[in-house]
C-alpha positions as CSV (number, residue, x, y, z in Angstrom):
1,M,11.0,-14.6,-34.0
2,A,11.8,-14.7,-30.3
3,E,9.1,-14.9,-27.7
4,P,8.5,-12.0,-25.3
5,R,10.0,-12.5,-21.9
6,P,7.7,-14.4,-19.6
7,G,6.3,-12.5,-16.7
8,L,7.3,-9.1,-18.0
9,A,3.8,-7.8,-18.0
10,L,3.4,-8.8,-14.3
11,R,6.6,-6.9,-13.5
12,F,4.9,-3.8,-14.8
13,Q,1.7,-4.6,-12.9
14,R,2.8,-4.5,-9.3
15,P,4.6,-1.2,-9.3
16,F,2.0,0.4,-11.6
17,L,-0.9,-0.4,-9.4
18,A,1.0,1.0,-6.4
19,A,1.8,4.1,-8.5
20,R,5.6,3.6,-7.9
21,P,7.9,6.0,-9.7
22,L,7.7,5.4,-13.4
23,R,11.4,5.2,-13.7
24,S,11.3,2.1,-11.5
25,L,9.3,0.1,-14.1
26,P,11.2,-2.3,-16.4
27,W,11.3,-0.1,-19.5
28,P,14.7,-1.3,-20.6
29,E,13.5,-4.9,-20.7
30,L,10.5,-3.9,-22.6
31,E,12.6,-2.1,-25.2
32,E,14.8,-5.2,-25.6
33,S,11.8,-7.5,-26.0
34,L,10.3,-5.3,-28.6
35,R,13.5,-5.1,-30.5
36,T,13.8,-8.8,-30.5
37,A,10.1,-9.5,-31.1
38,P,8.1,-6.4,-32.3
39,D,4.8,-7.8,-31.4
40,S,1.9,-5.7,-30.1
41,A,0.6,-8.6,-28.1
42,L,3.1,-7.9,-25.3
43,L,2.0,-4.3,-25.1
44,A,-1.6,-5.4,-25.1
45,D,-0.8,-7.8,-22.2
46,I,0.9,-4.9,-20.3
47,L,-2.1,-2.7,-20.9
48,H,-4.6,-5.2,-19.6
49,K,-2.4,-5.9,-16.5
50,T,-2.1,-2.2,-15.7
51,I,-4.5,0.5,-17.0
52,L,-7.3,-2.0,-17.8
53,H,-6.8,-4.2,-14.7
54,P,-10.0,-4.4,-12.6
55,L,-8.2,-2.8,-9.6
56,C,-7.1,0.1,-11.7
57,V,-10.5,0.6,-13.2
58,K,-12.2,0.6,-9.7
59,Y,-9.4,2.3,-7.7
60,P,-7.3,4.3,-10.3
61,P,-4.0,6.0,-9.6
62,S,-3.9,9.7,-10.4
63,A,-4.9,10.8,-13.9
64,K,-1.4,12.3,-14.3
65,Y,0.3,9.1,-13.4
66,R,-1.8,7.0,-15.9
67,R,-1.3,9.7,-18.6
68,C,2.5,9.6,-18.2
69,F,2.5,5.8,-18.2
70,L,0.4,5.5,-21.3
71,T,2.5,8.2,-23.1
72,E,5.7,6.2,-22.4
73,L,4.1,2.9,-23.4
74,I,2.9,4.5,-26.7
75,K,6.5,5.8,-27.3
76,K,7.9,2.3,-26.9
77,H,5.2,0.9,-29.3
78,E,5.8,3.6,-32.0
79,S,9.6,3.0,-31.9
80,T,9.1,-0.6,-33.2
81,A,7.6,-2.2,-36.3
82,A,4.7,-3.7,-34.2
83,E,1.2,-3.5,-35.6
84,P,-0.9,-0.5,-34.5
85,L,-2.7,-1.1,-31.1
86,D,-5.9,1.0,-31.0
87,E,-6.5,0.1,-27.3
88,L,-3.5,2.1,-26.3
89,Y,-4.7,5.3,-27.9
90,D,-8.3,4.7,-26.7
91,A,-7.0,4.3,-23.1
92,L,-5.0,7.5,-23.4
93,A,-8.0,9.4,-24.8
94,D,-10.2,8.3,-21.9
95,V,-7.6,9.4,-19.3
96,L,-7.2,12.8,-21.1
97,K,-10.9,13.4,-20.6
98,E,-10.5,13.2,-16.8
99,G,-9.8,16.2,-14.6
100,E,-7.1,16.2,-11.9
101,S,-8.2,15.3,-8.4
102,T,-6.7,16.0,-5.0
103,H,-6.9,12.2,-4.2
104,C,-6.0,9.0,-6.0
105,Y,-5.8,5.3,-5.2
106,K,-2.8,3.0,-4.8
107,N,-3.2,-0.8,-4.8
108,Y,-0.4,-2.8,-3.1
109,L,-0.3,-6.5,-4.2
110,L,1.2,-8.6,-1.5
111,V,3.4,-11.4,-2.7
112,L,5.3,-14.4,-1.3
113,L,9.0,-14.0,-2.0
114,L,10.9,-17.2,-2.5
115,I,14.7,-17.1,-2.5
116,V,16.9,-20.0,-3.5
117,N,18.5,-21.7,-0.4
118,S,16.6,-19.4,2.0
119,K,13.3,-19.4,3.9
120,P,10.1,-17.9,2.2
121,M,9.5,-14.3,2.9
122,V,6.6,-11.9,2.1
123,C,6.9,-8.4,0.8
124,A,4.6,-5.6,-0.2
125,D,6.8,-4.2,-3.0
126,P,8.3,-5.7,-6.1
127,P,11.6,-7.4,-5.3
128,L,14.6,-7.9,-7.6
129,P,14.0,-9.8,-10.8
130,S,16.2,-12.7,-9.8
131,R,13.8,-13.6,-7.0
132,V,10.7,-15.8,-7.4
133,L,7.3,-14.3,-6.6
134,Q,4.2,-16.2,-5.4
135,P,1.1,-13.9,-5.0
136,T,-0.6,-14.3,-1.7
137,G,-3.9,-13.1,-3.2
138,D,-4.1,-10.2,-0.8
139,C,-4.2,-6.6,-1.8
140,V,-4.2,-3.3,0.2
141,S,-6.1,-0.5,-1.6
142,L,-5.7,3.0,-0.3
143,C,-7.1,6.4,-1.0
144,E,-4.3,8.9,-0.8
145,S,-3.6,12.5,-1.3
146,T,-1.9,13.5,-4.6
147,A,0.1,16.2,-2.7
148,L,2.9,15.6,-0.2
149,I,1.4,18.2,2.1
150,S,-2.4,18.4,2.3
151,G,-4.7,19.9,4.9
152,G,-1.7,20.9,7.0
153,T,-0.3,17.4,7.3
154,T,2.0,15.0,5.5
155,G,0.0,12.0,6.8
156,L,-2.3,11.6,3.9
157,I,0.2,9.6,1.8
158,T,2.0,6.3,2.3
159,W,5.6,6.8,3.2
160,E,8.5,4.5,2.4
161,A,9.0,3.7,6.1
162,A,5.5,2.2,6.2
163,L,6.3,-0.1,3.2
164,H,9.5,-1.3,4.9
165,L,7.8,-1.9,8.2
166,A,5.0,-3.9,6.5
167,Q,7.6,-6.0,4.7
168,W,9.3,-6.8,7.9
169,A,6.0,-7.6,9.6
170,L,4.8,-9.9,6.9
171,E,8.2,-11.7,7.0
172,N,7.6,-12.3,10.7
173,P,3.8,-13.0,11.1
174,G,4.4,-15.0,14.4
175,V,5.2,-11.7,16.1
176,F,1.5,-10.6,15.6
177,R,-0.5,-13.8,15.4
178,G,-3.2,-13.9,18.1
179,R,-2.0,-10.7,19.8
180,T,-3.2,-7.2,20.4
181,V,-1.1,-4.8,18.3
182,L,-0.9,-1.1,18.7
183,E,0.5,1.0,15.8
184,L,1.7,4.5,16.6
185,G,1.3,7.0,13.8
186,S,-0.7,4.7,11.5
187,G,-1.2,7.4,8.8
188,I,-3.6,6.3,6.2
189,G,-3.2,2.6,7.2
190,F,-1.0,0.6,4.9
191,T,1.1,-1.2,7.5
192,G,-1.8,-2.0,9.8
193,I,-4.1,-3.2,7.0
194,A,-1.4,-5.4,5.6
195,I,-0.8,-7.0,9.0
196,C,-4.5,-7.5,9.5
197,K,-4.8,-9.3,6.2
198,A,-1.7,-11.5,6.5
199,C,-0.6,-11.9,10.1
200,Q,-3.8,-12.8,12.0
201,P,-3.6,-10.5,15.0
202,R,-6.4,-10.8,17.6
203,T,-6.9,-7.0,17.8
204,F,-5.3,-4.2,15.9
205,I,-5.3,-0.7,17.2
206,F,-4.6,2.0,14.6
207,S,-3.7,5.4,16.0
208,D,-2.9,8.9,14.8
209,C,-3.7,12.4,16.0
210,H,-4.6,14.5,13.0
211,P,-8.4,14.8,12.3
212,R,-8.1,14.5,8.5
213,V,-5.7,11.6,8.8
214,L,-8.0,9.8,11.2
215,R,-10.9,10.3,8.9
216,Q,-9.0,8.9,5.8
217,L,-7.6,6.1,7.9
218,G,-11.1,5.0,8.9
219,E,-12.3,5.1,5.2
220,N,-9.3,3.0,4.1
221,I,-9.9,0.4,6.7
222,Q,-13.4,0.0,5.5
223,L,-12.3,0.0,1.9
224,N,-10.3,-3.1,2.7
225,G,-13.2,-5.0,4.3
226,F,-12.6,-4.2,8.0
227,I,-15.1,-2.5,10.2
228,P,-13.7,-0.3,13.0
229,E,-15.3,-0.6,16.5
230,P,-18.5,1.4,16.6
231,G,-18.6,4.8,18.1
232,G,-16.2,6.5,15.7
233,T,-12.6,7.3,16.7
234,W,-11.6,6.3,20.2
235,S,-10.2,9.0,22.3
236,I,-7.4,7.7,24.5
237,Q,-8.0,9.5,27.8
238,T,-8.5,7.1,30.6
239,E,-7.4,3.6,31.6
240,S,-11.1,2.5,31.7
241,Q,-11.4,3.2,28.0
242,G,-8.6,0.9,27.3
243,Q,-10.3,-1.9,29.1
244,E,-13.2,-1.7,26.6
245,V,-10.7,-2.8,24.0
246,E,-11.3,-6.4,25.3
247,G,-15.0,-6.3,24.5
248,E,-16.7,-8.9,22.3
249,N,-16.6,-8.5,18.5
250,C,-17.3,-11.1,15.8
251,Q,-14.8,-9.6,13.4
252,N,-11.4,-11.2,13.2
253,P,-9.3,-9.3,13.8
254,K,-11.0,-6.7,15.8
255,V,-10.1,-3.3,14.5
256,I,-9.9,0.0,16.5
257,V,-9.1,3.5,15.4
258,A,-7.7,5.6,18.3
259,E,-6.9,9.3,18.6
260,L,-3.4,9.2,20.1
261,D,-0.5,11.6,19.9
262,W,2.7,9.7,20.8
263,G,4.3,13.0,21.8
264,S,1.9,13.5,24.7
265,V,0.4,10.0,25.5
266,T,1.1,8.8,29.0
267,E,2.3,5.4,30.2
268,K,-1.0,4.9,32.0
269,Q,-2.9,5.5,28.8
270,L,-0.8,3.0,26.9
271,L,-1.1,0.4,29.6
272,G,-4.8,0.9,29.4
273,L,-4.8,-0.4,25.8
274,R,-3.2,-3.6,27.0
275,A,-1.2,-4.0,23.7
276,D,1.1,-7.0,23.4
277,V,3.0,-5.5,20.5
278,V,3.7,-1.8,19.8
279,I,5.0,-0.8,16.3
280,A,5.7,2.5,14.5
281,A,7.2,3.5,11.2
282,V,9.3,6.7,11.3
283,Q,10.5,8.3,8.1
284,H,14.2,9.2,8.2
285,E,13.4,12.9,7.9
286,Y,11.5,12.8,11.2
287,L,14.0,11.0,13.4
288,Q,13.9,13.8,15.9
289,W,10.5,12.5,16.9
290,H,12.1,9.3,18.2
291,T,12.6,11.0,21.6
292,H,8.8,11.3,22.0
293,L,8.4,7.7,20.7
294,G,10.9,6.4,23.2
295,T,9.2,8.2,26.0
296,S,5.7,6.9,25.0
297,V,6.8,3.3,24.7
């Protein structure tokens, strides 16, 4: 009997914890492995690296997502001659007892991406199977809305643009190391938190303009072990406020949450923040905002 493919359970783990679309998970490889070696041990391994993983237990994806995942996993199990696996059905029963919530968690495992005959790179999302992964040990956990639009904003979810910007940033940590970084339109914080964990900035200024987004952003920053500057959300109004950014703080990096609308912020206000690097992730659907962004920067 052939052995299950090594690392297959880990290839389920990363996209599952980040609640990536279920269709992106390696179901075909699982089917092939089960046909070759109908052993429930592989399914148990996948279960423990996903549904029963400590991160999922503490910060679970939506009940709907976990229910659909377990249903598909059970279908794969029942289509083989593998021995019954009670853990699968127990896990599904537990999820079915849960009610739906307006919020869920997503956990993004950061990994070192090694490519043959190329320099090491870091990414926040699972790369192609042919590439070699080395976990960095860092994880970004976020509380997000389960709806695309919530509270009159689309800013309570992590957009693809934030994932791509974070990947680029983590591939180029020298751009941020030891510098003051301003992120325009931080949303709920994925890119900035990833940079704070992996790129060693001196100060990171998160910014957004929607009250609910700013509140969730602050909670996510603290969820990941950083404490924003005291006094709540900074209001970018005068140059003198920006000078306070340079105050003493024992945390490394120093983290600030600023209320800032890149459509109306002035050059004087931006200069007051004294940022060395300014970044922003803009989803393709909102490219018309680039005119405001260009004016701001």
